[in-house]
C-alpha positions as CSV (number, residue, x, y, z in Angstrom):
1,X,31.1,5.7,10.5
2,X,33.3,2.7,11.2
3,X,31.5,0.1,13.3
4,X,32.4,-0.8,16.9
5,X,33.0,-4.4,15.9
6,X,35.8,-3.4,13.5
7,X,37.4,-1.1,16.1
8,X,37.2,-3.9,18.7
9,X,38.9,-6.3,16.3
10,X,41.7,-3.8,15.6
11,X,42.5,-3.1,19.2
12,X,42.3,-6.8,20.1
13,X,45.0,-7.5,17.5
14,X,47.2,-4.6,18.7
15,X,46.9,-5.8,22.3
16,X,47.9,-9.3,21.3
17,X,51.1,-7.9,19.7
18,X,52.0,-5.1,22.1
19,X,50.5,-6.2,25.4
20,X,49.0,-2.6,25.7
21,X,45.4,-2.2,26.7
22,X,43.1,0.2,24.8
23,X,39.7,1.8,25.2
24,X,38.0,3.9,22.6
25,X,35.3,6.5,23.5
26,X,33.2,8.4,21.1
27,X,32.6,12.2,21.5
28,X,29.7,11.4,23.9
29,X,32.0,9.3,26.1
30,X,30.2,6.1,25.1
31,X,32.5,3.1,25.2
32,X,32.8,1.9,21.6
33,X,35.4,-0.8,22.1
34,X,37.9,-1.7,24.8
35,X,40.3,-4.3,26.1
36,X,40.0,-3.0,29.7
37,X,37.7,-0.8,31.9
38,X,39.1,2.6,32.8
39,X,38.1,3.9,36.2
40,X,35.6,6.7,36.8
41,X,38.4,9.3,37.4
42,X,40.0,8.6,34.0
43,X,36.6,8.9,32.3
44,X,36.2,12.3,33.9
45,X,39.6,13.4,32.6
46,X,38.6,12.1,29.2
47,X,35.6,14.4,29.3
48,X,37.7,17.5,29.9
49,X,40.3,16.2,27.4
50,X,37.6,16.2,24.6
51,X,37.0,19.9,25.1
52,X,40.7,20.9,25.4
53,X,42.9,22.0,22.4
54,X,45.4,19.3,23.2
55,X,45.7,16.1,21.1
56,X,47.6,14.1,23.7
57,X,47.7,13.9,27.5
58,X,49.0,11.5,30.2
59,X,46.8,11.0,33.2
60,X,47.8,8.6,36.0
61,X,50.0,6.7,33.7
62,X,47.3,6.4,31.0
63,X,47.7,7.9,27.6
64,X,44.8,9.9,26.0
65,X,44.9,10.6,22.3
66,X,42.4,12.1,19.9
67,X,41.3,10.4,16.7
68,X,40.1,12.6,13.9
69,X,37.9,12.1,10.9
70,X,39.6,14.7,8.6
71,X,39.5,17.8,10.9
72,X,36.6,16.7,13.1
73,X,37.1,14.8,16.3
74,X,35.7,11.3,16.0
75,X,37.1,9.3,19.0
76,X,39.3,9.4,22.1
77,X,41.8,6.6,22.6
78,X,43.0,5.5,26.0
79,X,46.1,3.4,26.2
80,X,47.5,1.7,29.3
81,X,50.5,-0.5,29.7
82,X,53.8,-1.2,31.6
83,X,56.1,-0.6,28.6
84,X,57.9,2.7,28.0
85,X,56.7,2.5,24.4
86,X,53.0,2.9,25.3
87,X,52.9,6.4,23.6
88,X,54.4,5.0,20.3
89,X,52.0,2.1,20.4
90,X,49.1,4.4,21.0
91,X,50.2,6.6,18.1
92,X,50.2,3.5,15.9
93,X,46.7,2.6,17.1
94,X,45.5,6.2,16.3
95,X,47.1,5.9,12.8
96,X,45.5,2.6,12.1
97,X,42.0,3.7,13.3
98,X,42.2,6.9,11.2
99,X,43.1,4.8,8.2
100,X,40.1,2.6,8.8
101,X,37.9,5.6,9.1
102,X,39.1,6.8,5.7
103,X,38.6,3.4,4.2
104,X,35.1,3.0,5.5
105,X,34.2,6.5,4.5
106,X,35.3,5.8,1.0
107,X,33.3,2.6,1.0
108,X,30.2,4.6,2.2
109,X,30.8,7.1,-0.6
110,X,30.9,4.3,-3.2
111,X,27.9,2.6,-1.7
112,X,26.0,5.9,-1.8
113,X,27.1,6.4,-5.4
114,X,25.9,3.0,-6.6
115,X,22.7,3.2,-4.7
116,X,21.9,6.5,-6.4
117,X,23.1,5.2,-9.7
118,X,20.8,2.1,-9.8
119,X,17.8,4.2,-8.7
120,X,18.5,6.8,-11.5
121,X,19.0,9.6,-9.0
122,X,22.0,11.0,-10.8
123,X,22.4,13.3,-13.8
124,X,24.6,11.9,-16.6
125,X,27.3,14.5,-15.9
126,X,27.3,13.7,-12.2
127,X,27.7,10.0,-12.9
128,X,31.0,10.4,-14.7
129,X,32.3,13.2,-12.4
130,X,31.6,11.2,-9.2
131,X,32.9,8.0,-10.7
132,X,36.2,9.6,-11.5
133,X,36.5,11.1,-8.1
134,X,35.9,7.7,-6.5
135,X,38.3,6.0,-8.9
136,X,35.6,3.8,-10.4
137,X,36.3,2.6,-14.0
138,X,33.6,4.1,-16.1
139,X,34.1,1.7,-19.1
140,X,34.3,-1.6,-17.3
141,X,31.8,-4.4,-18.2
142,X,29.4,-5.0,-15.3
143,X,26.4,-7.2,-14.4
144,X,24.0,-6.5,-11.5
145,X,23.0,-9.4,-9.2
146,X,20.1,-9.0,-6.9
147,X,20.1,-11.2,-3.8
148,X,16.8,-11.5,-1.9
149,X,16.8,-13.4,1.5
150,X,13.8,-15.1,3.0
151,X,14.4,-13.2,6.3
152,X,16.0,-9.9,7.2
153,X,19.8,-9.8,6.6
154,X,22.3,-8.1,8.9
155,X,25.7,-6.4,8.5
156,X,27.5,-9.8,8.7
157,X,25.7,-10.9,5.5
158,X,27.1,-7.9,3.7
159,X,30.6,-8.5,5.0
160,X,30.4,-12.1,3.9
161,X,29.6,-11.0,0.3
162,X,32.2,-8.3,0.5
163,X,34.8,-10.8,1.4
164,X,34.0,-12.8,-1.7
165,X,33.5,-9.8,-4.1
166,X,35.9,-7.0,-3.3
167,X,36.2,-3.5,-4.7
168,X,39.9,-4.3,-5.6
169,X,38.5,-6.4,-8.4
170,X,35.9,-3.8,-9.3
171,X,33.0,-5.4,-7.4
172,X,30.6,-3.4,-5.2
173,X,28.1,-4.7,-2.6
174,X,25.4,-2.5,-1.2
175,X,22.0,-3.0,0.4
176,X,18.6,-2.0,-1.1
177,X,16.5,-2.8,2.0
178,X,16.4,-5.3,4.9
179,X,16.0,-8.3,2.6
180,X,17.7,-7.3,-0.7
181,X,21.4,-6.8,-1.4
182,X,22.9,-5.7,-4.7
183,X,26.2,-6.9,-6.2
184,X,27.6,-4.9,-9.0
185,X,30.0,-7.4,-10.5
186,X,32.8,-6.4,-12.9
187,X,33.2,-9.1,-15.6
188,X,35.2,-9.7,-18.7
189,X,33.5,-8.4,-21.9
190,X,33.6,-12.0,-23.2
191,X,31.9,-13.5,-20.1
192,X,29.0,-15.7,-20.9
193,X,25.6,-16.4,-19.4
194,X,26.9,-19.7,-18.0
195,X,29.6,-17.8,-16.1
196,X,27.0,-15.5,-14.6
197,X,24.8,-18.5,-13.7
198,X,27.8,-20.0,-11.8
199,X,28.3,-16.8,-9.9
200,X,24.7,-16.8,-8.9
201,X,24.9,-20.4,-7.7
202,X,28.1,-19.6,-5.7
203,X,26.2,-16.7,-4.0
204,X,23.4,-19.0,-3.1
205,X,25.8,-21.6,-1.6
206,X,27.8,-18.9,0.2
207,X,24.8,-17.3,1.9
208,X,23.4,-20.7,2.8
209,X,26.6,-22.0,4.4
210,X,28.1,-18.8,5.9
211,X,25.2,-16.6,6.7
212,X,22.6,-19.4,7.2
213,X,20.2,-17.6,4.8
214,X,18.0,-19.0,2.1
215,X,18.3,-16.6,-0.8
216,X,17.1,-16.2,-4.4
217,X,19.5,-14.6,-6.9
218,X,18.6,-12.8,-10.1
219,X,20.9,-11.0,-12.6
220,X,20.5,-8.7,-15.6
221,X,22.5,-8.4,-18.8
222,X,26.1,-7.2,-19.0
223,X,26.5,-3.5,-19.6
224,X,29.7,-1.8,-20.9
225,X,29.2,1.7,-19.5
226,X,28.7,2.9,-15.9
227,X,25.6,4.9,-16.9
228,X,23.9,1.6,-17.9
229,X,24.2,-0.1,-14.5
230,X,20.7,1.0,-13.6
231,X,19.5,-0.9,-16.7
232,X,21.1,-4.1,-15.5
233,X,19.6,-3.6,-12.1
234,X,16.0,-3.1,-13.5
235,X,16.5,-6.3,-15.5
236,X,17.6,-8.2,-12.4
237,X,14.6,-6.8,-10.5
238,X,12.2,-7.9,-13.2
239,X,13.8,-11.3,-13.3
240,X,13.4,-11.7,-9.5
241,X,9.7,-10.7,-9.7
242,X,8.9,-13.0,-12.6
243,X,10.9,-15.9,-11.1
244,X,8.9,-15.7,-7.8
245,X,5.7,-16.2,-9.8
246,X,6.5,-18.6,-12.6
247,X,9.8,-20.3,-11.6
248,X,9.5,-20.9,-7.9
249,X,11.7,-24.0,-8.0
250,X,14.7,-22.0,-9.3
251,X,16.9,-20.1,-6.9
252,X,19.0,-18.4,-9.7
253,X,17.0,-16.5,-12.3
254,X,18.4,-14.7,-15.4
255,X,16.7,-11.8,-17.2
256,X,17.5,-13.3,-20.6
257,X,16.0,-16.7,-19.7
258,X,12.5,-15.7,-18.5
259,X,10.7,-17.1,-21.5
260,X,6.9,-16.9,-21.6
261,X,6.8,-15.8,-18.0
262,X,8.2,-12.3,-19.0
263,X,5.4,-12.0,-21.6
264,X,2.6,-12.9,-19.2
265,X,4.0,-10.6,-16.5
266,X,3.8,-7.6,-18.8
267,X,0.2,-8.3,-19.9
268,X,-2.6,-6.2,-18.4
269,X,-4.4,-7.9,-15.6
270,X,-7.9,-7.6,-17.2
271,X,-6.6,-9.3,-20.3
272,X,-5.3,-12.2,-18.2
273,X,-8.6,-12.6,-16.5
274,X,-10.5,-12.6,-19.8
275,X,-8.1,-15.3,-21.1
276,X,-8.9,-17.6,-18.2
277,X,-12.6,-17.0,-18.6
278,X,-12.4,-17.8,-22.2
279,X,-10.4,-21.0,-21.7
280,X,-12.5,-22.3,-18.7
281,X,-16.0,-21.2,-19.6
282,X,-17.5,-23.4,-16.9
283,X,-15.7,-21.5,-14.2
284,X,-13.0,-24.0,-13.6
285,X,-10.4,-22.3,-11.5
286,X,-7.4,-24.6,-12.0
287,X,-7.2,-25.5,-8.3
288,X,-5.2,-28.7,-9.0
289,X,-3.8,-30.7,-6.1
290,X,-0.1,-31.2,-5.7
291,X,-0.1,-34.8,-6.8
292,X,-1.9,-34.1,-10.1
293,X,0.3,-31.0,-10.7
294,X,3.4,-33.1,-10.3
295,X,2.0,-35.6,-12.8
296,X,1.2,-32.9,-15.3
297,X,4.6,-31.2,-15.0
298,X,6.4,-34.5,-15.4
299,X,4.2,-35.2,-18.5
300,X,5.3,-31.9,-20.0
301,X,9.0,-32.6,-19.1
302,X,8.8,-35.8,-21.0
303,X,7.4,-34.1,-24.1
304,X,3.9,-35.6,-23.6
305,X,5.2,-39.2,-23.7
306,X,2.7,-41.3,-21.6
307,X,4.9,-44.4,-21.2
308,X,8.0,-42.6,-20.2
309,X,6.1,-40.3,-17.7
310,X,4.4,-43.4,-16.1
311,X,7.8,-45.1,-15.7
312,X,9.3,-42.1,-14.0
313,X,6.4,-41.6,-11.7
314,X,6.2,-45.4,-10.9
315,X,2.6,-45.6,-11.8
316,X,0.8,-47.8,-14.4
317,X,0.3,-46.4,-17.8
318,X,-3.4,-46.8,-17.6
319,X,-3.5,-44.9,-14.3
320,X,-1.8,-41.9,-16.0
321,X,-4.2,-42.1,-19.0
322,X,-7.1,-42.1,-16.5
323,X,-5.7,-39.0,-14.7
324,X,-5.3,-37.2,-18.0
325,X,-8.8,-38.1,-19.1
326,X,-10.2,-36.9,-15.8
327,X,-8.4,-33.5,-16.3
328,X,-9.8,-33.3,-19.8
329,X,-13.4,-33.7,-18.4
330,X,-12.8,-31.0,-15.8
331,X,-11.2,-28.4,-18.2
332,X,-12.2,-29.4,-21.7
333,X,-8.5,-29.7,-22.7
334,X,-6.8,-32.8,-23.8
335,X,-3.1,-32.2,-22.9
336,X,-2.0,-35.2,-25.0
337,X,-2.8,-32.9,-27.9
338,X,0.0,-30.3,-28.5
339,X,-2.3,-27.3,-29.0
340,X,-4.3,-28.1,-25.9
341,X,-1.1,-28.8,-23.9
342,X,0.2,-25.4,-24.9
343,X,-3.0,-23.7,-24.0
344,X,-3.1,-25.5,-20.7
345,X,0.5,-24.6,-19.8
346,X,-0.1,-20.9,-20.6
347,X,-3.4,-21.0,-18.6
348,X,-1.6,-22.4,-15.6
349,X,1.0,-19.7,-15.7
350,X,-1.6,-17.0,-16.2
351,X,-3.6,-18.4,-13.2
352,X,-0.4,-18.3,-11.1
353,X,0.1,-14.7,-12.1
354,X,-3.5,-13.8,-11.1
355,X,-3.2,-15.5,-7.8
356,X,0.0,-13.6,-7.2
357,X,-1.7,-10.3,-7.9
358,X,-4.7,-11.2,-5.7
359,X,-2.3,-12.0,-2.8
360,X,-0.4,-8.8,-3.3
361,X,-3.5,-6.6,-2.9
């Protein structure tokens, strides 16, 4: 059903143009939106009006009209003004609100369709039949973006995204739960990974500035058929999960850029634990403090170049060498050696994965 905020915005605009006041009641006589407060007598008349066969009445100079959702009564509109054209203005208001009901109902149907589509709740024949009824292009190229916020989002967050990605351009925005929103984005068949990455960055910026939300965005690969949208969603979900474990410094994660993190994520837990026990036979648990972790990561970024790393960290070269030798004594791995560096990097990622699993229990 259409929200009270939308109805309020609509009647506010009409009043500004026509100088006619409006009040909208639902079928339980709850005030949904209004620009004035009808007195108790008018509200009693509205109660009897709801149960009458008439679609229009004038009571004490106020016009009462019924608003339908198809054949079912949805709202009662009260209109009050000094103009002789109040009835015509009220009819315009009814027409506008009924059009909004249809539009929002269509949006709901499409949201429902895409929610069931990505969750694999539809048979193949139902996918194509419902898509045609909802005027959804079945052969358009699409990518699924998954937007996860650090706190619960609200309807305003959805509306902000819908303002940027509209169904007129083949885009659909729907919610998975209180913290996750899905964008099914229609793209050109020739669109590249870089373009998808820019879309993800624009979503992060938009949600940060407009909705005041810190979000992480992931996306799957492009699919050319409507039935494969669920595949792109599952890829985006996997990318989000892997990114939270192995790439915490990135706020936009792509399924096709998960690297070794994807491999580790899909390994059995017992195999990961055996690997750590094998590498660190003395029970070393890789609890490295933030300062040393920063040094190690910078060392890897500079392709194990000691001099360049020391310069970027503003420390003496000998200080860096001492830190690396200390790490070697603690772990048995000399990360200045390529094989040991590779082993250590993988071990750190596996350790992060195990810690994530332990915290999830």
